[in-house]
N, C-alpha and C positions, 0 to 999 in steps of 0.2 A: 305402141308406146310402152316404155318400161318405167314403171312408177316404183320407187322406194318411199314407203309410208312409216311414219312413226307415230306411236301413240303410247302414252302412259298407262292407258287401261284397255283391256282387250279380256274377254272371256275365258277362264273363269272369274278373272278379277275384273269387277265392274262395280263402280262406286257410285256413279251418278249418271247425267245425260250424255256425257262426252263417251263414257264405254259403250252404252246403248247405241248411239250414233255409229261408232266405228264398227261394232259388231253387226249392225243391220245392212250398213252402206256396202261392206267388202263384198258379199256374195254377189249381189247384182252387178256391182262395178267390175268384179273379176271376171264375169261371164260376158261383159261386152266384146264384141270382137275386135282384135288389134291390141287388148290391153294386157300387159304381163305385170302382175303386183305382187310385191313383197312386203310385208309388215314386220317391223322390228318393235318389239315392246319387251318392258320388264316383265321377269319371270318371278311371279309372287307366290310360287309355291306349289302351283297347280297346273295343270296343263303340260303338254311335252314340249321340251326345248324347240324341237323342230317339227312342224305340224303342216302337212297339206289339206287345205279345206277348199275342196272345189278346184277353182282355177287360181286361188290364193294360197301364198305360201306364208306361214307365219313363223316367225323366229323370236324365241323368248331367251332373254339375257338376263342373268342373275344380276339383281339391284344392289345397290350400296345403302345399308340402313345406318342412318346417324341420329342416335336419340336425341330428342328435344331440338332438332334442327334438321327441319324438312327441307328448307332452302338448299344447305350443303349437300344433304342427302339426294336431292335431285340433280344437283349439279355434277356429284360424283358418278351417279347413276348414268348422266348422259355421256361420260368420258368412256364409260364401260360399251355404251351402246355405239360410240364413234369407233372404238377400236374394232367391235364386231363389224360395223358397216363397212371399214376398210376391207376386211377379209371377205365379206360379201360381195364387195364391188369387183374384187378380183376374180371371185368364182363366177358370180352370176350377172355381174355389169357388163358393160356400163349403162347407167340408168339415164332417162330423158329428163327427169324431173324428180324433186323430193317434195312430199307432202307431208307435213307436220300438223299434229292437232294441239293447240293450246301452247302456253310457255313451258310446261313441263318438259317438252322434248325440243324447245328451241334451240339449246345450245348445239346438239347433235345436228339439227337440221342446218343451222348455219354453217357449220363446220364441214358438213358435206358440200354446201354450196360454194363456199370459197375453195375448198380443196379441188374439187372436180369441174368448178365452173359450169354448174348446171343452175337452171332457175329453181327457186323455191317457192313453195305455194304453203301458204298456212290458212287453217281454219279456227276461228277465234270464237270458242263456246260461250266464253264468259270473260270478265275482267276483274282483277283484284279492286280496282277504283270502284266498279260497280257493284260488288259485293258489299263493299264498305258504304255503300249510298252515298258515293262521292267523296268519301275521305280514305286516307291512308294512315291508319292508327298506329303502325309499328315500324321499325327497321325492315323486317322481313317483307311487309306488304310493300313499303317503297322499294325495295329491291326486287321483288316480283313484278311491280309496276314498270320499272327500267327495263326488264327482260321482254315484257309486253310490247313495249313501245320499239325496241330494237328490233323484235321479231317481224313487226308490221312495216318498218323501215327496210329491213332486208328482203322482205318478201316481194317477187315479181307481181303478185295478186293475192289479195286476203278474201276468204269466203267468211260470210257472217251468216248466222241461221235466220236473222229477221231485220227488217228495216230498222227496227229498234236498236239491235245492235250495230247495225251498219253506222247509225248515227253516234253510237257510243264510240265506236273506234275511231271515227272521223274527229270527234270532239277531244278524246282522251289522249290520242297519238298523232294529232294532226296529219291523218292518213287521208289523202285525197278522195273523194267519193268515187271518182271513176276507176279507182283501183280496186273497189270492193264488189264482189259479187254476192248478191243475196240467194242462197240455196237453202229452203226450209229443212228441218228435220222430218222425219217421216215415221209410219207405223204400218205394220200388216195387220189386216182384220182376221186373217185365217185361223189364228190361235183361238180368237174369240168366238168365230162363227162355229167352231167345232163344239161350242159349249151350248149352242142353241137348242131349246128344247129339253135339256137335261134337268132332271130333278136335283136341285142343288139345296133342297130343305135341310137336310141334315147338316149340311156344310156351313148353311148360314146360321142355325142354332149354335154352333160352336163360337160364335162370335156375338150374338145377340138373342134375345127372347124372340119366339115366333111373332109376338105382336109389335116388336119395335122395328122403326125404320133406320137402317144402317146409313150415316153419313161418313164416308170413307176418304182418307188421306193416305198416300203411300209416298214415300221419298226420304231423303236424307232428313233428319231431325237437327236443323240448324236454324239460327236466328232468322236468316233471311227468307225462310220458308213461311213465316208468319203463324207457326202454330200457336203461339201466346194468344195471337188475336182470335182464333178459332175459340179456344178454351174460355175467353173473356165472352165471346159471342153466345156460348152455349147456355147460360142462364137465360138470355133473351130468347133463345131458341125454345127451350123448354117451357117457358111460360106459355107459348102458343102452340107448341108440338111435343107434348109430354113424351110421346112415343119415339122421339128421336134417341141414337145412339151413336156416339162417334168412335170410330175404330182407327187409330193410327198405327200404320205399319212403317217400319224402318228404324233405324238407329242412328245414333248421333249425340254430340256433345251436350245437347238441350234436354235431353230426354228426363234426368232426374229433375231438373228445374221444373219441367212442364208437369211431371207428377205431383209435386209440392204446389204447384199453382192450381191443379185441379181439385186437390184436397181444401186448399185455401178457400176456392170459389163455391165449395159444396157440391161439386159435380163429379167427384171422382168415381162414383157407381156408375155414371153415365159416359165414362170414358175407357176405352180398352186400348192399352198400349200393348202391341203384339212383338215388338222388336223386329229382328230380320225374319221375313218370309220368304218361301220359294217363289219363282217365277210362277209355277203352277197355282199356287195359293193366291197370289197377287190377282192373276187373270180371273179366277173365280169369284174373289171378292169383287172384282169390277163388274162381275155378272150379278151378283146378289144385292149390290150396293143400291140404294135409292137415291143415292146423290154423291157424287166425287167432288171434293172441295179442295181447291189449291189457293190458300190465302196468302200468296207470296208477298214480300215486299220489294224483291228483286227477281226477275226472271227473264233470262235473256231469250228462252224460247218456251220451255214447258213441255217436254214429250209425255209426261204423265197425263197432261189434259187430253192429248192426241190418243192415249192408249184408252182412256176412258171414253173418248168419243168412238173409237174402234169398237169398244165394248158394248155400244149402245146404252150407255149409262149417263144420265143427265149431269152436266158440269155446272158448278159455280166456281168462279176465279176472280182473283184481284185483276182491276183494270190497270196492269203494270206490264212494262217490257213487251216481249214477244207473245204474252199471253191475250193481250188484247188485240193482237193481230190474227192469232189462231180462233179465239173464240168471238163471235160475232153477237152481241147482246141481244136477246130476245129471239134470234135466229138460230143460233147453235148453241146456246147456252146462255148462263146469266153472268155478267160481270158486275162487279161490287167496287166501292171505293177501298183502296188500300189502307190498311192500318186502321180499319175503322169497324168495330165489333158489331155495332148496330146495322150497319150497311149489310156486312156479312151474314148476320142474322136474318135481315129480310130477305136476301137471296135464297139462302137454305129454305126457310120456312116457305116462300113463294114456290120453290121447286117440289117440296113435299106436299104442298097442299093443293096444287093445281096439276095433277097427273097428265091430264089431256094436252096441256100446253107443253109440258115436260116431254112427253112422247113426240109431239111434233117437232120440238127442238132436237131430239135425239135422232129423228130420221133425217133431218136437214144435215146434222154433224156427221152421221155416219156417210151420206153421200159424197160431202165434201172430203172427208178421209179418203175415201176410195178414189176420188178423180184427182186430187192435188198432192196428197201426202203420202203417196205410195213410192216405195224405195226404189222401183225401177225407174221411175221419173226422175227422181233425185240422183240416181247414179248416172243417167243421160246427160243432166245437167253438169254433173261435177266433171265427166268427160269431156264436155264442150270447153270446160275452163282448161282442162289440161291441153286440149288441141289449140286452144288460142295461145296459150303460153308457150307452147313448144314452137308454134308457127312464128310467133313474134322473135323468139330466140334465134331461130334460123337467120333471120334477116338483120340482126343486131350485133354490133360490135361490143364484145364483152368489156 
């Protein structure tokens, strides 16, 4: 099977879960017998234009930057990706299937499908309407929504990362449920296992006092991640657990407003905003944290929760979206009511004050990650979808 894949993000340019997903999926997918895989992605100033990574070839194409008009920039970048894909098709093609990740590369994926008459597969990681909690509040949001609808319509099949996302795709785009395959995100435990038994005391003391309990969040600092709920819960947490210290790692448009909120709540000395951190420091923070918290208002899946579970860090998450599928309440973590500071405070305090129960949940979570959320299994499931589509295409009149 010869697969041409398009993704807006790929290391070293990774913004969120989409980039992590593609980065982790490609190596085991490319190593499967019978698969030849080429990935085309925008070149965001780092990484080689052409790079061989194991059995996968990565092609980076210069994007178009349009100030203050992200949609137009994405569309014009897709035109460059399309031009490059025609050259690639002549040199390395033909390809049996085109696989795109989200609306950002929908234009080039659809163009290749129509020009070469090959099936199109899409993985939908999130939706614009979902991020808006059911609303489309701007012309750009409405335009993106239309592209997402068109992408699911044009796709032979659609991959969703959770049953929640499958239902959202069906509801928002009238996509038949039997056209959607649910394949979860994954995580490898190896990088965390290497830290087992290492003395991270000095590292801990960079972020908190020796006597403080680290409550850790990592991810984009955007409204839908619910960090304002965490800050509003902090006075309630400190009233019961004065040793708690919140560490927020990541950057985003809400950072300054959250700093102001911390000051207004009188908890600024108990919150550390680190900004961007390296992957190495992120992994070590998971290992030294007493609790990882993800209070999202909207979360199609939540790879960071899996990472915490892989690191053997107790997790507290909002009972929303894919998070409530990944984290089983009282079994692999604690789930709390979304957008509810008192519920979130209860979950965090319970985790910190009952370490034996937390340890039992950690063991269950780690076992689940190893068995169900490893990338080799996810790659095999993805390849099964490839085979199904290609097999159906052979016996179907275009």
